[in-house]
C-alpha positions in Angstrom: 24.2 -3.7 32.1 21.1 -3.0 30.2 20.2 0.1 28.2 21.6 3.6 28.7 25.2 4.6 28.3 26.6 1.5 30.1 25.0 -0.8 27.6 26.3 1.2 24.7 29.9 1.1 26.1 29.6 -2.7 26.6 28.5 -3.2 23.1 31.3 -1.0 21.7 33.8 -2.9 23.7 32.6 -6.3 22.3 32.7 -4.9 18.8 36.3 -3.6 19.4 37.3 -7.1 20.7 35.7 -8.7 17.6 37.6 -6.4 15.1 40.9 -6.8 16.9 40.5 -10.6 17.2 39.6 -11.1 13.5 42.5 -9.0 12.3 44.8 -10.7 14.7 43.7 -14.1 13.6 44.3 -13.2 9.9 47.7 -11.7 10.7 48.9 -14.7 12.8 47.6 -17.2 10.2 49.4 -15.4 7.4 52.6 -15.4 9.5 52.3 -19.1 10.2 51.5 -18.8 13.9 48.6 -21.3 13.8 48.2 -21.6 17.6 47.9 -17.8 18.0 45.5 -17.6 15.0 43.4 -20.2 16.7 43.3 -18.3 20.0 42.3 -15.1 18.2 39.6 -17.0 16.3 38.3 -18.3 19.6 38.2 -14.8 21.0 36.4 -13.5 17.9 33.8 -16.2 18.2 33.3 -15.4 21.9 32.9 -11.7 21.2 30.4 -12.5 18.4 28.4 -14.5 21.0 28.5 -11.6 23.4 27.5 -9.1 20.8 24.5 -11.3 19.9 23.6 -11.7 23.6 23.7 -7.9 24.2 21.7 -7.3 21.0 19.0 -9.7 22.2 18.8 -8.0 25.5 18.4 -4.6 23.7 15.6 -6.0 21.6 13.8 -7.7 24.4 10.7 -5.9 25.8 11.0 -4.4 29.2 9.1 -6.1 32.0 
């Protein structure tokens, strides 16, 4: 999805995934659940990549 309302919803969804993943990683790490903390960290990294990808698409000139 590019531009318009669909692109904005996609971006918000990736940001929500990022925030929940980072907080989950910190919580699980603090509780000693290292495996779950690692899974949440991986999810946070994936969402950061997706955020960067959608941001690049938003900044790219239309052809």
